[in-house]
N, C-alpha and C positions, 0 to 999 in steps of 0.2 A: 803169587799174589792173588790169582783167580781162586785158588783153593781157600785162601784166608778170607777173601771177600765173601764168598758164599758160605763159608763156615760161620762167619760172624752174623750173616743174615739168618742162618738157621738157628743160631743161638738166640738172636733177637726174638724170633717167632716162638722158640721153645720157652724162653723166660716169660714172654708175654702170655703164652698159652697157660703156663702153670699159674701165673699170677691171676689170670681170668678165672681159672678153676677155683683158686683160693677165694677170690672175690665172690663168686657164686655160692660157695659153701660158707662164706663169712668166717673163713679161717684167718684170723688176724695175724697170727704168728707167721704163717706161710706167705701171706700178702707182704708183710714187712720184710721178710727175708728175700723175696724175689724182686720187689719193686726197684731197688738200686741198680739192678743189672740191665733192665730193659733199655734205657737210654744209652748206657755205656756200650752195649753191643751195637745199637743203631749208629752211634757216633763212630765206632770202629768200622762199620760197614761203609759209612759215608767217606771216611778218610781213605779207604782202600778203593772205592768205586768211582769217586768224583775226579774229574780232570778238567780244570784245576780244582783243588780243594780251596774253598773260600773260608777265610778266617772268621768271617761274620757268621757263617752257618755253624762252624765248630763252636763258636761262643754261644750261639743260640741254643744248641743242643746241650752244652755244658750247664748253662743256667736253667734249662728245663730239668736236667738231672738234679741240680742243686734244689730246685723247687720240689721235686719228688721226695728228696731226703727230708726237707723241712716239713713237708705235709704229713710225714709219718707220725710225727709227734702231735698230740692233742693240745688244744688250747688256742685262744684267739691270737696270742703273740706269735706262735709258730705258724698259724694259718696266714697271718699278715706277712710274716717273713717269706713264706713260700710264695705268696702272691707277688711280692716285690721281685723275687727271683724270676718268676714267669713274666712279669712286665718287662724286665730287661731282656729276656729271651725273645719276646714279641718285637721289641725294638730292633734287635739284631736280625730277626727274620725280615722285618721291613727293609732294613738297609740292604739285605741280600737281594730282595726283590727289586729294589731300586736300581741295582747294577744292571738289570736286564729289562728295564722299563723305559719306554719312549712315550712320554705323555702326549706327544703329538699324534700317537696312534690310538689314544683313548678318547672316545667321544665324550664331550662335556656332559651330555645328558646321562650317559652311562655312569660316569663318575659321581654325579650328583645323586642319582638313584641308588647306587651302591652305598654311598656314605649315609644317605637318609635311611635306607633299609636297616643297616647294622646299628646305627644310633637308636633308631626306634625300637629295635629288638632289645637292645641293652636297657632302654628306659622301661619297657614293658616288664622285663625280667626283674628289674630293680623294684618296680611297683608291687609285684607279687611277693617278692622276698623281703622287702623292707620290714614288715611287721615281725619277722622271725630272726632278723639279724641283730647281733650286738651293736649298740650305738656307735662304737668305735669303728665299725666296718661299713657304715652306711655309704659314705662318699668314696672311700678307697675302693670298695667293691664296684661302685658305678664307674669310677675312672678305669678300673681294670677291664670291665666288660667293654667299655668304649674303645680302649686300646686294642683289645682282642679283635673287636669289630674293624678297626682301622687296619690291623694286620691282614684281615680277610680282604679288605678293599684293595690293599696294595698287591695281594696275591692275584686278585682278578685283573688289576691294571697290568701286571706282568703277563698274565694270560692273554689279554687283549693285544699286547705288544708282540709276543713271540708266536702266538697261535699254537695249534697242534695239541697233542696229548700232554706234552711236558708242562705247559701252562695250566691246562685243565686239571691235571692230577694234583699239582700243588694247591690249586684253589680249592679243590674238594677236600684235601687234607686240612687246609686252614679252617674250612667250614666245620669239619668234624671236631677240630680243636675247640671251636666256639661251643658246639653242642656238649662236648665233654665238660668244659668249665661251667656251663649253665647247669648241667646235671649234678656236678659236684656241689654247687651251692644248695641245691634242693636236698641232696643226701645229707649234707653236713648240718643244715640249719632249719629246714622245713620238716618238722616232726610229723606232720600229717601227709607228707608227700608219699606217692605210691613208690617212689624210688627208695628202697631200703638198703640196697647193697651198692658197692662200688663197681659192679660188673659193667654197666653201661658207661660209666665214667671212664673206666680204663680201656674198654673196648674202643670207644671213639677216640680216646687220647692216643693209644698205641698206634692204631690204624692211621689217625690223622698225622702224627709225627712222621710215620713211615712214608705216607704219600707226599707230604711236603718235601721230605728228603729225596724221594725217588724222582719227583718232578724237577727238582733242582739239579740232580745228577743228569737227567735226560736233557735238560736245557743247555 
């Protein structure tokens, strides 16, 4: 089991590394070939390393994987479908965090400031991106960003409850997930953006998902 666990972890980093190389080179074919394997290997690693294995984390990773597959296709409908899959993934991550959260340990001021910070960040991003978005995605994208922000808030609530590296690592991973999604919207829809490739999107996404999982295993 130990060999399998670390073997899957190595395969996760290998597939992510090849995918990042393809993203930097704008090799669309290689990107599409490697993308489906990244979350599958991470899911396998989680199932081998976690004790106990939480069904909600498994479902969160499965819906993230489904979102990855749906986003390979171009077009607003595929993008929206991928967004729905990732929204479900965020909900399962939130439920996973709640299992290790004691709200009595979370200062009210900290909770208010966290929620305000992420909602404000979502609104600012929406303000800059709205002129470049298809009308059908205006409010679904805003709802998605806010849900991602709330996932981040609950990751920090868990961190404030359990303390130590386990909570902090997952919270940092959640933040990287938010950065990844924000970057993706600029790459896909903001034609004048400095972000021209998916390298930053996938770097922060792969690392973010890994840190979320690692922190949950450690917790």
